[in-house]
Every structure is written in C-alpha cells, then in structure tokens.
Backbone and ligand atoms as CSV (ligand in chain L), in Angstrom:
chain,resi,resn,atom,element,x,y,z
A,1,UNK,N,N,-15.126,26.693,0.223
A,1,UNK,CA,C,-14.705,25.311,0.040
A,1,UNK,C,C,-15.085,24.785,-1.341
A,2,UNK,N,N,-16.115,25.400,-1.923
A,2,UNK,CA,C,-16.569,24.929,-3.224
A,2,UNK,C,C,-16.249,25.965,-4.278
A,3,UNK,N,N,-15.642,25.558,-5.389
A,3,UNK,CA,C,-15.283,26.529,-6.407
A,3,UNK,C,C,-16.455,26.753,-7.368
A,4,UNK,N,N,-16.191,27.559,-8.405
A,4,UNK,CA,C,-17.284,27.946,-9.298
A,4,UNK,C,C,-17.846,26.764,-10.086
A,5,UNK,N,N,-17.073,25.688,-10.181
A,5,UNK,CA,C,-17.568,24.514,-10.908
A,5,UNK,C,C,-18.270,23.532,-9.974
A,6,UNK,N,N,-18.393,23.929,-8.711
A,6,UNK,CA,C,-19.103,23.088,-7.772
A,6,UNK,C,C,-18.290,21.922,-7.242
A,7,UNK,N,N,-16.978,21.960,-7.476
A,7,UNK,CA,C,-16.146,20.883,-6.953
A,7,UNK,C,C,-15.423,21.369,-5.698
A,8,UNK,N,N,-14.988,20.425,-4.907
A,8,UNK,CA,C,-14.304,20.751,-3.670
A,8,UNK,C,C,-12.802,20.792,-3.943
A,9,UNK,N,N,-12.276,21.973,-4.219
A,9,UNK,CA,C,-10.857,22.108,-4.571
A,9,UNK,C,C,-10.042,22.405,-3.316
A,10,UNK,N,N,-9.097,21.531,-3.014
A,10,UNK,CA,C,-8.235,21.723,-1.848
A,10,UNK,C,C,-6.794,21.454,-2.268
A,11,UNK,N,N,-5.907,21.710,-1.318
A,11,UNK,CA,C,-4.484,21.427,-1.566
A,11,UNK,C,C,-4.273,19.927,-1.830
A,12,UNK,N,N,-5.113,19.090,-1.245
A,12,UNK,CA,C,-4.948,17.650,-1.461
A,12,UNK,C,C,-5.292,17.261,-2.903
A,13,UNK,N,N,-6.238,17.958,-3.511
A,13,UNK,CA,C,-6.507,17.707,-4.932
A,13,UNK,C,C,-5.285,18.039,-5.781
A,14,UNK,N,N,-4.601,19.101,-5.417
A,14,UNK,CA,C,-3.388,19.474,-6.157
A,14,UNK,C,C,-2.299,18.418,-5.977
A,15,UNK,N,N,-2.235,17.829,-4.787
A,15,UNK,CA,C,-1.265,16.750,-4.549
A,15,UNK,C,C,-1.649,15.522,-5.387
A,16,UNK,N,N,-2.939,15.202,-5.429
A,16,UNK,CA,C,-3.402,14.057,-6.240
A,16,UNK,C,C,-3.012,14.258,-7.700
A,17,UNK,N,N,-3.160,15.486,-8.186
A,17,UNK,CA,C,-2.860,15.769,-9.600
A,17,UNK,C,C,-1.368,16.021,-9.836
A,18,UNK,N,N,-0.570,15.929,-8.746
A,18,UNK,CA,C,0.896,16.127,-8.802
A,18,UNK,C,C,1.253,17.559,-9.219
A,19,UNK,N,N,0.388,18.495,-8.894
A,19,UNK,CA,C,0.665,19.907,-9.198
A,19,UNK,C,C,1.537,20.537,-8.123
A,20,UNK,N,N,1.493,19.967,-6.917
A,20,UNK,CA,C,2.436,20.382,-5.873
A,20,UNK,C,C,3.079,19.122,-5.311
A,21,UNK,N,N,4.309,19.246,-4.825
A,21,UNK,CA,C,5.033,18.046,-4.394
A,21,UNK,C,C,4.518,17.485,-3.069
A,22,UNK,N,N,4.697,16.202,-2.908
A,22,UNK,CA,C,4.406,15.535,-1.639
A,22,UNK,C,C,5.303,14.311,-1.571
A,23,UNK,N,N,5.594,13.912,-0.336
A,23,UNK,CA,C,6.434,12.730,-0.128
A,23,UNK,C,C,5.496,11.515,-0.082
A,24,UNK,N,N,5.247,10.948,-1.250
A,24,UNK,CA,C,4.239,9.888,-1.390
A,24,UNK,C,C,4.808,8.546,-0.944
A,25,UNK,N,N,4.037,7.842,-0.090
A,25,UNK,CA,C,4.467,6.529,0.389
A,25,UNK,C,C,3.620,5.399,-0.180
A,26,UNK,N,N,2.462,5.742,-0.745
A,26,UNK,CA,C,1.582,4.707,-1.317
A,26,UNK,C,C,0.628,5.373,-2.289
A,27,UNK,N,N,0.328,4.681,-3.393
A,27,UNK,CA,C,-0.684,5.181,-4.323
A,27,UNK,C,C,-1.308,4.007,-5.057
A,28,UNK,N,N,-2.615,4.075,-5.239
A,28,UNK,CA,C,-3.293,3.160,-6.156
A,28,UNK,C,C,-4.401,3.938,-6.856
A,29,UNK,N,N,-5.284,3.249,-7.552
A,29,UNK,CA,C,-6.308,3.950,-8.340
A,29,UNK,C,C,-7.274,4.760,-7.472
A,30,UNK,N,N,-7.442,4.346,-6.235
A,30,UNK,CA,C,-8.477,4.947,-5.382
A,30,UNK,C,C,-7.958,5.899,-4.321
A,31,UNK,N,N,-6.687,5.784,-3.987
A,31,UNK,CA,C,-6.201,6.579,-2.858
A,31,UNK,C,C,-4.709,6.889,-2.964
A,32,UNK,N,N,-4.296,7.803,-2.098
A,32,UNK,CA,C,-2.913,8.276,-2.085
A,32,UNK,C,C,-2.513,8.504,-0.634
A,33,UNK,N,N,-1.270,8.179,-0.296
A,33,UNK,CA,C,-0.768,8.438,1.056
A,33,UNK,C,C,0.567,9.159,0.957
A,34,UNK,N,N,0.733,10.150,1.832
A,34,UNK,CA,C,1.960,10.954,1.797
A,34,UNK,C,C,2.277,11.446,3.200
A,35,UNK,N,N,3.526,11.873,3.396
A,35,UNK,CA,C,3.952,12.343,4.718
A,35,UNK,C,C,3.334,13.703,5.017
A,36,UNK,N,N,2.865,13.854,6.258
A,36,UNK,CA,C,2.301,15.140,6.681
A,36,UNK,C,C,3.424,16.176,6.735
A,37,UNK,N,N,3.125,17.367,6.234
A,37,UNK,CA,C,4.126,18.434,6.165
A,37,UNK,C,C,4.461,18.991,7.549
A,38,UNK,N,N,3.587,18.766,8.508
A,38,UNK,CA,C,3.787,19.257,9.878
A,38,UNK,C,C,3.549,18.103,10.852
A,39,UNK,N,N,4.501,17.144,10.880
A,39,UNK,CA,C,4.254,15.881,11.589
A,39,UNK,C,C,4.050,16.057,13.090
A,40,UNK,N,N,3.058,15.328,13.597
A,40,UNK,CA,C,2.733,15.348,15.031
A,40,UNK,C,C,3.278,14.112,15.748
A,41,UNK,N,N,4.067,13.331,15.049
A,41,UNK,CA,C,4.704,12.133,15.596
A,41,UNK,C,C,5.866,11.804,14.668
A,42,UNK,N,N,6.824,10.983,15.123
A,42,UNK,CA,C,7.946,10.632,14.240
A,42,UNK,C,C,7.496,10.072,12.894
A,43,UNK,N,N,6.405,9.331,12.889
A,43,UNK,CA,C,5.788,8.896,11.626
A,43,UNK,C,C,4.385,9.487,11.581
A,44,UNK,N,N,4.095,10.264,10.545
A,44,UNK,CA,C,2.772,10.889,10.396
A,44,UNK,C,C,2.434,10.900,8.908
A,45,UNK,N,N,1.554,9.992,8.541
A,45,UNK,CA,C,1.145,9.813,7.147
A,45,UNK,C,C,-0.317,10.237,7.005
A,46,UNK,N,N,-0.635,10.868,5.894
A,46,UNK,CA,C,-2.026,11.171,5.560
A,46,UNK,C,C,-2.460,10.246,4.433
A,47,UNK,N,N,-3.580,9.578,4.625
A,47,UNK,CA,C,-4.145,8.701,3.590
A,47,UNK,C,C,-5.451,9.328,3.121
A,48,UNK,N,N,-5.539,9.587,1.816
A,48,UNK,CA,C,-6.726,10.272,1.287
A,48,UNK,C,C,-7.324,9.480,0.122
A,49,UNK,N,N,-8.653,9.502,0.015
A,49,UNK,CA,C,-9.261,8.963,-1.197
A,49,UNK,C,C,-9.044,9.953,-2.331
A,50,UNK,N,N,-8.942,9.467,-3.559
A,50,UNK,CA,C,-8.838,10.396,-4.690
A,50,UNK,C,C,-10.180,11.084,-4.933
A,51,UNK,N,N,-11.244,10.419,-4.574
A,51,UNK,CA,C,-12.566,11.055,-4.641
A,51,UNK,C,C,-12.609,12.173,-3.593
A,52,UNK,N,N,-13.000,13.394,-3.979
A,52,UNK,CA,C,-12.949,14.512,-3.039
A,52,UNK,C,C,-14.134,14.560,-2.078
A,53,UNK,N,N,-14.185,13.612,-1.166
A,53,UNK,CA,C,-15.202,13.637,-0.104
A,53,UNK,C,C,-14.758,14.696,0.910
A,54,UNK,N,N,-15.622,15.627,1.250
A,54,UNK,CA,C,-15.233,16.750,2.107
A,54,UNK,C,C,-14.861,16.280,3.509
A,55,UNK,N,N,-15.712,15.476,4.086
A,55,UNK,CA,C,-15.428,14.953,5.425
A,55,UNK,C,C,-16.128,13.613,5.587
A,56,UNK,N,N,-15.707,12.864,6.599
A,56,UNK,CA,C,-16.196,11.487,6.745
A,56,UNK,C,C,-17.721,11.442,6.804
A,57,UNK,N,N,-18.328,12.394,7.497
A,57,UNK,CA,C,-19.785,12.362,7.655
A,57,UNK,C,C,-20.513,12.676,6.352
A,58,UNK,N,N,-19.796,13.076,5.313
A,58,UNK,CA,C,-20.416,13.288,4.001
A,58,UNK,C,C,-20.423,12.008,3.167
A,59,UNK,N,N,-19.690,11.000,3.607
A,59,UNK,CA,C,-19.676,9.733,2.862
A,59,UNK,C,C,-21.037,9.048,3.009
A,60,UNK,N,N,-21.446,8.317,1.976
A,60,UNK,CA,C,-22.712,7.587,2.073
A,60,UNK,C,C,-22.497,6.139,1.660
A,61,UNK,N,N,-23.592,5.423,1.551
A,61,UNK,CA,C,-23.530,3.986,1.273
A,61,UNK,C,C,-22.721,3.680,0.009
A,62,UNK,N,N,-22.775,4.589,-0.964
A,62,UNK,CA,C,-22.048,4.344,-2.221
A,62,UNK,C,C,-20.530,4.410,-2.014
A,63,UNK,N,N,-20.099,4.914,-0.865
A,63,UNK,CA,C,-18.664,5.010,-0.561
A,63,UNK,C,C,-18.172,3.843,0.302
A,64,UNK,N,N,-19.040,2.886,0.584
A,64,UNK,CA,C,-18.673,1.797,1.502
A,64,UNK,C,C,-17.420,1.052,1.046
A,65,UNK,N,N,-17.369,0.695,-0.233
A,65,UNK,CA,C,-16.193,-0.040,-0.712
A,65,UNK,C,C,-14.934,0.804,-0.611
A,66,UNK,N,N,-15.061,2.092,-0.927
A,66,UNK,CA,C,-13.909,2.988,-0.845
A,66,UNK,C,C,-13.415,3.110,0.599
A,67,UNK,N,N,-14.329,3.293,1.532
A,67,UNK,CA,C,-13.925,3.430,2.941
A,67,UNK,C,C,-13.296,2.138,3.443
A,68,UNK,N,N,-13.853,1.009,3.024
A,68,UNK,CA,C,-13.254,-0.270,3.402
A,68,UNK,C,C,-11.864,-0.427,2.808
A,69,UNK,N,N,-11.722,0.020,1.567
A,69,UNK,CA,C,-10.410,-0.042,0.915
A,69,UNK,C,C,-9.391,0.788,1.687
A,70,UNK,N,N,-9.792,1.979,2.120
A,70,UNK,CA,C,-8.860,2.828,2.885
A,70,UNK,C,C,-8.386,2.094,4.140
A,71,UNK,N,N,-9.288,1.417,4.811
A,71,UNK,CA,C,-8.895,0.690,6.033
A,71,UNK,C,C,-7.898,-0.425,5.700
A,72,UNK,N,N,-8.135,-1.111,4.587
A,72,UNK,CA,C,-7.187,-2.159,4.189
A,72,UNK,C,C,-5.838,-1.561,3.820
A,73,UNK,N,N,-5.852,-0.394,3.175
A,73,UNK,CA,C,-4.589,0.250,2.799
A,73,UNK,C,C,-3.830,0.722,4.047
A,74,UNK,N,N,-4.549,1.101,5.099
A,74,UNK,CA,C,-3.863,1.413,6.360
A,74,UNK,C,C,-3.020,0.208,6.769
A,75,UNK,N,N,-3.582,-0.980,6.626
A,75,UNK,CA,C,-2.826,-2.188,6.954
A,75,UNK,C,C,-1.594,-2.353,6.080
A,76,UNK,N,N,-1.743,-2.088,4.794
A,76,UNK,CA,C,-0.608,-2.221,3.868
A,76,UNK,C,C,0.498,-1.227,4.231
A,77,UNK,N,N,0.097,0.014,4.446
A,77,UNK,CA,C,1.094,1.069,4.725
A,77,UNK,C,C,1.798,0.812,6.059
A,78,UNK,N,N,1.029,0.437,7.074
A,78,UNK,CA,C,1.650,0.240,8.386
A,78,UNK,C,C,2.581,-0.976,8.375
A,79,UNK,N,N,2.234,-1.981,7.584
A,79,UNK,CA,C,3.158,-3.119,7.436
A,79,UNK,C,C,4.416,-2.680,6.697
A,80,UNK,N,N,4.209,-1.905,5.647
A,80,UNK,CA,C,5.334,-1.392,4.846
A,80,UNK,C,C,6.306,-0.603,5.732
A,81,UNK,N,N,5.758,0.165,6.666
A,81,UNK,CA,C,6.583,1.005,7.546
A,81,UNK,C,C,6.977,0.275,8.830
A,82,UNK,N,N,6.534,-0.972,8.969
A,82,UNK,CA,C,6.815,-1.806,10.148
A,82,UNK,C,C,6.304,-1.174,11.441
A,83,UNK,N,N,5.125,-0.583,11.354
A,83,UNK,CA,C,4.500,0.004,12.544
A,83,UNK,C,C,3.130,-0.640,12.793
A,84,UNK,N,N,2.925,-1.827,12.199
A,84,UNK,CA,C,1.590,-2.427,12.229
A,84,UNK,C,C,1.113,-2.769,13.637
A,85,UNK,N,N,2.034,-2.846,14.605
A,85,UNK,CA,C,1.625,-3.202,15.965
A,85,UNK,C,C,1.444,-1.990,16.867
A,86,UNK,N,N,1.703,-0.786,16.360
A,86,UNK,CA,C,1.598,0.389,17.235
A,86,UNK,C,C,1.422,1.656,16.407
A,87,UNK,N,N,0.190,1.961,16.129
A,87,UNK,CA,C,-0.090,3.230,15.446
A,87,UNK,C,C,-1.448,3.733,15.903
A,88,UNK,N,N,-1.681,5.012,15.686
A,88,UNK,CA,C,-3.002,5.584,15.955
A,88,UNK,C,C,-3.564,6.128,14.658
A,89,UNK,N,N,-4.859,5.885,14.446
A,89,UNK,CA,C,-5.569,6.365,13.263
A,89,UNK,C,C,-6.545,7.446,13.715
A,90,UNK,N,N,-6.452,8.632,13.086
A,90,UNK,CA,C,-7.279,9.772,13.502
A,90,UNK,C,C,-7.984,10.362,12.287
A,91,UNK,N,N,-9.263,10.659,12.448
A,91,UNK,CA,C,-10.006,11.433,11.443
A,91,UNK,C,C,-10.626,12.626,12.152
A,92,UNK,N,N,-10.203,13.826,11.794
A,92,UNK,CA,C,-10.842,15.030,12.302
A,92,UNK,C,C,-12.001,15.357,11.372
A,93,UNK,N,N,-13.198,15.361,11.914
A,93,UNK,CA,C,-14.406,15.569,11.089
A,93,UNK,C,C,-15.049,16.908,11.437
A,94,UNK,N,N,-14.819,17.922,10.577
A,94,UNK,CA,C,-15.402,19.239,10.802
A,94,UNK,C,C,-14.436,20.179,11.510
A,95,UNK,N,N,-14.597,21.465,11.232
A,95,UNK,CA,C,-13.688,22.478,11.779
A,95,UNK,C,C,-13.637,22.435,13.300
A,96,UNK,N,N,-14.767,22.209,13.946
A,96,UNK,CA,C,-14.784,22.207,15.409
A,96,UNK,C,C,-14.055,20.999,15.995
A,97,UNK,N,N,-13.797,19.998,15.169
A,97,UNK,CA,C,-13.033,18.831,15.613
A,97,UNK,C,C,-11.578,18.912,15.157
A,98,UNK,N,N,-11.199,20.057,14.574
A,98,UNK,CA,C,-9.803,20.242,14.191
A,98,UNK,C,C,-9.505,20.027,12.728
A,99,UNK,N,N,-10.539,19.784,11.909
A,99,UNK,CA,C,-10.281,19.587,10.474
A,99,UNK,C,C,-9.932,20.929,9.832
A,100,UNK,N,N,-8.825,20.956,9.118
A,100,UNK,CA,C,-8.375,22.190,8.446
A,100,UNK,C,C,-8.333,22.043,6.929
A,101,UNK,N,N,-8.232,20.817,6.439
A,101,UNK,CA,C,-8.263,20.577,4.993
A,101,UNK,C,C,-9.530,19.777,4.709
A,102,UNK,N,N,-10.388,20.346,3.841
A,102,UNK,CA,C,-11.714,19.767,3.677
A,102,UNK,C,C,-11.780,18.798,2.499
A,103,UNK,N,N,-10.946,17.787,2.645
A,103,UNK,CA,C,-10.898,16.604,1.783
A,103,UNK,C,C,-10.594,15.470,2.765
A,104,UNK,N,N,-11.497,14.509,2.862
A,104,UNK,CA,C,-11.346,13.431,3.840
A,104,UNK,C,C,-9.909,12.898,3.886
A,105,UNK,N,N,-9.364,12.774,5.086
A,105,UNK,CA,C,-8.032,12.187,5.238
A,105,UNK,C,C,-7.928,11.450,6.560
A,106,UNK,N,N,-7.158,10.370,6.538
A,106,UNK,CA,C,-6.875,9.577,7.724
A,106,UNK,C,C,-5.449,9.891,8.144
A,107,UNK,N,N,-5.288,10.310,9.400
A,107,UNK,CA,C,-3.936,10.498,9.943
A,107,UNK,C,C,-3.462,9.153,10.488
A,108,UNK,N,N,-2.302,8.694,10.040
A,108,UNK,CA,C,-1.657,7.504,10.603
A,108,UNK,C,C,-0.442,8.005,11.381
A,109,UNK,N,N,-0.489,7.815,12.697
A,109,UNK,CA,C,0.559,8.362,13.574
A,109,UNK,C,C,1.262,7.222,14.299
A,110,UNK,N,N,2.594,7.322,14.415
A,110,UNK,CA,C,3.328,6.277,15.122
A,110,UNK,C,C,4.695,6.803,15.525
A,111,UNK,N,N,5.359,6.024,16.402
A,111,UNK,CA,C,6.736,6.351,16.768
A,111,UNK,C,C,6.865,7.075,18.092
A,112,UNK,N,N,5.761,7.235,18.802
A,112,UNK,CA,C,5.813,7.815,20.145
A,112,UNK,C,C,4.636,7.269,20.944
A,113,UNK,N,N,4.629,7.564,22.264
A,113,UNK,CA,C,3.484,7.175,23.088
A,113,UNK,C,C,2.318,8.117,22.815
A,114,UNK,N,N,1.098,7.583,22.935
A,114,UNK,CA,C,-0.107,8.390,22.749
A,114,UNK,C,C,-0.949,8.309,24.013
A,115,UNK,N,N,-1.432,9.453,24.455
A,115,UNK,CA,C,-2.254,9.465,25.662
A,115,UNK,C,C,-3.700,9.136,25.327
A,116,UNK,N,N,-4.443,8.723,26.342
A,116,UNK,CA,C,-5.881,8.483,26.206
A,116,UNK,C,C,-6.582,8.992,27.436
A,117,UNK,N,N,-7.634,9.771,27.351
A,117,UNK,CA,C,-8.288,10.166,26.105
A,117,UNK,C,C,-7.442,11.125,25.282
A,118,UNK,N,N,-7.698,11.156,23.985
A,118,UNK,CA,C,-6.914,12.053,23.122
A,118,UNK,C,C,-7.257,13.506,23.419
A,119,UNK,N,N,-6.346,14.393,23.119
A,119,UNK,CA,C,-6.556,15.820,23.370
A,119,UNK,C,C,-7.457,16.456,22.345
L,1,AMP,P1,P,-6.616,18.209,9.592
L,1,AMP,O1,O,-6.269,19.289,10.578
L,1,AMP,O2,O,-7.146,16.960,10.222
L,1,AMP,O3,O,-7.517,18.733,8.494
L,1,AMP,O4,O,-5.258,17.771,8.924
L,1,AMP,C1,C,-4.719,18.404,7.811
L,1,AMP,C2,C,-3.284,17.994,7.753
L,1,AMP,O5,O,-2.780,18.299,6.474
L,1,AMP,C3,C,-2.388,18.698,8.770
L,1,AMP,O6,O,-1.784,17.734,9.616
L,1,AMP,C4,C,-1.374,19.421,7.901
L,1,AMP,O7,O,-0.089,19.446,8.458
L,1,AMP,C5,C,-1.428,18.616,6.616
L,1,AMP,N1,N,-1.022,19.306,5.410
L,1,AMP,C6,C,-1.477,20.500,4.952
L,1,AMP,N2,N,-0.894,20.810,3.780
L,1,AMP,C7,C,-0.072,19.779,3.488
L,1,AMP,C8,C,0.814,19.498,2.404
L,1,AMP,N3,N,0.981,20.342,1.370
L,1,AMP,N4,N,1.521,18.343,2.421
L,1,AMP,C9,C,1.377,17.485,3.445
L,1,AMP,N5,N,0.556,17.682,4.491
L,1,AMP,C10,C,-0.152,18.822,4.514
C-alpha cells in the first residue's frame, strides 16, 4: 500500500491527478467525486478527499475540518443529483469490512431500496 517514497499510491490518486479517466460529478480544492466504475445502485458516487488518508480510522483531529467538509459536500452532490431525500452513505473501513481501495472514500448510493441491517 505504501510506495518507496512512503506515500499511499492508489488508483484514486491517479484519478485525482487526472492520469486515468473518471466520470467526475464534483470537484473542489479538498475533494473529488466521481461515478463508481462498478455501481451497486442506479446512482453510485464515490467522494474522496484529495489528501490520501488510507482509511477513516487513520484520520485524526487535524482532519476534522476536512471530514466535516466531505459531509457538507455530500449534501451538495445529493442536491445536485436530486437524491437528497433518499440516499445511503457507506464507508468500508479496512479489508475485513470490504475496503478494496486504500484511500478514504464515501460511497453515495441511491435509486433503489436498501435493506437494514446492511449486508
Ligand atoms: P471499497 O470496496 O469500499 O474500497 O470501494 C472501492 C470502490 O472503488 C468500488 O466500489 C469500486 O467499484 C470502485 N472503483 C475502483 N476503481 C475505480 C475506478 N477506476 N473508477 C471508479 N470507481 C472505481
């Protein structure tokens, strides 16, 4: 997960740097949102911080403003997509919880019914 320079290089970093294509729906100085390549719902957006935090549990107090910003951007994106009244937000934290890309990301899912408890 860590390259020779000690940074966390993932496919999402390449998307941030525009080295590989993505269907981007939102971008600002701190974060980027794009359509998931393997959607699990009719609408499936990934929202990522540009800072390469490996997983949510690696964030610390210095990331508080960034994490709060991500939550506010969820509101912006869901309003933009007109799904603000019905979406699910998912963070898989760690391989055993289903995380496959080790750069923090929020899944925004909408457009179908969701069961509870989640699978
Ligand atoms: P997770 O399993 O929580 O780590 O989620 C990783 C997500 O990244 C999965 O839903 C993948 O479909 C998605 N994904 C992986 N590569 C890409 C890509 N190049 N563009 C868009 N989504 C991707």
